[in-house]
C-alpha angles and dihedrals in degrees: 000000000000115000118263096033108136128216122197130192122238113220098184134021136179136200134060094267092071094053101043102036121089097231137119098206150332127265110200110224102166127092124296088245089078102032120120110275086352090282119167112268125245097259096043092054094054122099092238125117094207105074097191140106140176140203130220110189123188134187087247104063092209091063094053120104143182122214119208122205106017135351141268116268107181112085098010131101124202112247098179144337119215134187119236107248097186124027102216103084114359091281120187129179119264114208104176143008122201143179118202093349094305124110111254095179138356105217125213115203092348118149135195112229101209101213128173088189095068119074097202139035109263136183144140125302091246091058108031099038095065089044095058098029110144094012113124119171117212112230089229093050090239094138100038092109090057096053120105129245117261115209128200118194121204114188090342095306109122121221109190118198119200124212087259088060100044101037109088123207115216122192119197133157090358095307130103122212130184119229138180111261096202114070143168127225141174110276135183122265112278093028102145101171145102110207105224109202143165096311088069092042096061089063098034119033110219124222112196109202114192089177093074101008099247141131120216131185128212134193123216119247121217088249094060112126113239116242093226120039 
């Protein structure tokens, strides 16, 4: 950990997330504009000149890492770099959403909130339902190979996800079920975002750069060195 990064204790929490999730705390990585009581964020309070960080998520949680500051260079190739268009979450412009190569929706003013704190990809019914129309995930994964690709395009850079990417396997009480990792939900009026979470990150490693307010995505090469041998 870089010098100067502060950690505070929570004496009281509310909400089901805190009781069912396997976590010890929260590290705020968004912009100060949405921090509690406008407090400085974790990265901005550190005595580091490079205000950037990256995530490398694997199907095996023990093999996943975060780098701060900076990113890994060996074994990864840049897929696309995008300017942050709104500084709350790390929001980038969405220009197209496709299923099986066909446009499901042409968004206007829609942003992708690139959020490591969300497990799935979530948006409004008006946006997500046309994108996933006709896709049903069998709980036993038996039809995954038959499901179409879904493509998110940020600033005209296409990011296809295969069913292996967007189908999530959940193990509980000794049983494993497959679930759709892209879902719609009720949102307030004026909500112009798709929350792009960890489902996306397992295919495209995100690099959040506070030095120039950009988000880049990288793909792993075959020559990348595993984090755990």
